[in-house]
C-alpha positions as CSV (number, residue, x, y, z in Angstrom):
1,M,0.0,0.0,0.0
2,D,1.3,3.5,-0.9
3,T,1.7,5.5,2.3
4,S,3.7,8.4,0.8
5,A,0.9,10.9,1.4
6,D,0.6,9.7,5.0
7,T,4.3,9.9,5.5
8,F,4.3,13.5,4.1
9,A,1.5,14.5,6.4
10,V,3.2,13.2,9.5
11,T,6.5,14.8,8.5
12,H,4.7,18.1,8.0
13,L,3.4,17.9,11.6
14,I,7.0,17.3,12.9
15,T,8.3,20.3,10.9
16,R,5.3,22.5,11.7
17,Y,6.1,22.1,15.4
18,A,9.6,23.5,14.8
19,E,8.3,26.4,12.8
20,L,5.7,27.4,15.4
21,V,8.2,27.2,18.3
22,D,10.7,29.3,16.4
23,T,8.2,32.0,15.6
24,G,7.0,32.1,19.2
25,D,3.5,30.8,18.3
26,F,3.0,28.8,21.5
27,A,-0.8,28.8,21.0
28,G,-0.2,27.2,17.6
29,V,2.1,24.6,19.3
30,G,-0.6,23.9,21.8
31,A,-3.2,23.4,19.1
32,L,-0.9,20.6,17.7
33,F,-1.2,18.9,21.1
34,A,-5.0,19.5,21.6
35,K,-5.5,15.8,22.3
36,A,-1.9,14.8,22.9
37,S,0.8,14.5,25.5
38,F,4.2,16.3,25.5
39,I,6.9,14.6,27.5
40,G,10.1,16.6,28.0
41,S,12.4,17.3,31.0
42,G,9.5,18.2,33.3
43,P,6.3,16.4,34.1
44,P,4.2,15.3,31.1
45,V,1.7,17.8,30.0
46,E,-1.5,17.1,28.0
47,G,-3.7,19.3,25.8
48,A,-3.5,22.6,24.1
49,E,-3.7,24.9,27.1
50,A,-1.2,22.9,29.2
51,V,1.4,22.7,26.4
52,E,1.0,26.4,25.6
53,R,1.4,27.3,29.3
54,M,4.5,25.0,29.7
55,L,6.2,26.8,26.7
56,R,5.3,30.3,28.0
57,E,6.6,29.4,31.4
58,S,9.9,27.8,30.2
59,V,10.9,29.5,26.9
60,I,12.3,33.1,26.9
61,L,10.8,35.3,24.2
62,Y,12.6,38.4,22.9
63,E,11.4,41.8,21.6
64,D,10.6,40.3,18.2
65,G,8.2,37.8,19.9
66,T,10.5,34.8,19.2
67,P,12.9,32.8,21.2
68,R,15.6,33.6,18.6
69,T,16.0,29.9,17.9
70,H,16.1,27.7,14.8
71,H,15.0,24.1,15.3
72,V,16.5,21.8,12.7
73,T,14.8,18.4,12.5
74,T,16.6,15.7,10.6
75,N,16.8,11.9,10.2
76,I,13.0,11.7,10.2
77,A,11.9,8.1,10.1
78,V,8.1,7.5,9.9
79,D,6.3,4.2,10.3
80,I,2.7,4.1,9.2
81,D,0.2,1.4,10.4
82,D,-2.5,2.2,7.9
83,D,-4.9,-0.4,9.0
84,A,-4.9,0.9,12.6
85,G,-4.8,4.6,11.6
86,R,-1.6,5.0,13.7
87,A,1.9,6.2,13.0
88,S,5.1,6.7,14.8
89,A,8.2,8.7,14.0
90,R,11.7,9.2,15.4
91,S,13.9,12.1,14.5
92,Y,16.9,14.2,15.5
93,V,16.6,17.8,16.6
94,T,19.3,20.5,16.9
95,V,18.4,23.8,18.3
96,F,20.4,26.9,17.3
97,Q,20.2,30.3,18.9
98,E,21.5,33.7,18.1
99,L,21.2,37.0,20.0
100,P,23.0,40.3,20.1
101,G,26.2,39.4,22.0
102,L,25.6,35.6,21.4
103,P,26.8,34.4,18.0
104,L,24.8,31.7,16.2
105,Q,25.5,28.4,17.9
106,P,23.9,25.1,18.7
107,V,22.4,25.1,22.3
108,A,20.9,21.6,22.4
109,A,20.6,18.4,20.4
110,G,18.5,15.4,20.9
111,R,15.7,13.2,19.7
112,Y,12.0,13.2,19.2
113,R,9.9,10.1,19.5
114,D,6.4,10.8,18.3
115,R,3.1,8.9,18.0
116,F,0.2,10.0,15.8
117,Y,-3.4,8.9,14.9
118,R,-5.5,9.6,11.9
119,H,-8.8,11.3,12.7
120,Y,-11.2,11.7,9.8
121,G,-8.3,11.6,7.3
122,Q,-6.2,14.1,9.3
123,W,-3.0,13.1,11.1
124,R,-2.7,14.4,14.7
125,F,-0.1,14.1,17.5
126,V,-0.8,11.5,20.3
127,E,2.5,12.0,22.1
128,R,5.9,13.6,21.7
129,Q,8.8,12.5,23.8
130,V,11.8,14.9,23.8
131,T,15.2,13.7,25.0
132,M,18.1,16.1,24.8
133,H,21.4,14.3,24.8
134,L,23.6,17.3,24.3
135,V,23.0,20.6,26.1
136,G,25.0,23.7,25.7
137,D,24.3,27.3,27.0
138,V,20.5,27.4,27.2
139,S,20.6,30.3,29.8
140,R,19.2,32.7,27.1
141,H,16.7,30.1,25.8
142,L,15.1,28.5,28.9
143,R,14.0,29.9,32.2
144,G,15.3,28.3,35.4
């Protein structure tokens, strides 16, 4: 069975997350997780409001309304279970940041492990697990 359209749709969700975070659109990120869990370094959070709140409380935004970051997501591998309407993906993420007085540099690198479901033909997040393996100077990116 050809799953290329499904793979593209799931990949689009993965890259959309990065775009929304980098533009400071935390409500948009929350909407991606309306019926999903986000598992990072803190306790798991579920739902749009909780994910948006977690980002607002942890990520520093600057005058331009962004965190001045650039998330690069690579090595995306998507597995589709078409019969069950489920998918999973794993990928690498590298977060770059640049600010006045801080040259462009990687500040963190790790992996995403994602699960998705298809609802009326649309793919949606079920869960994102974020594991950062390499962490640099995040003092200008994250609070506390």
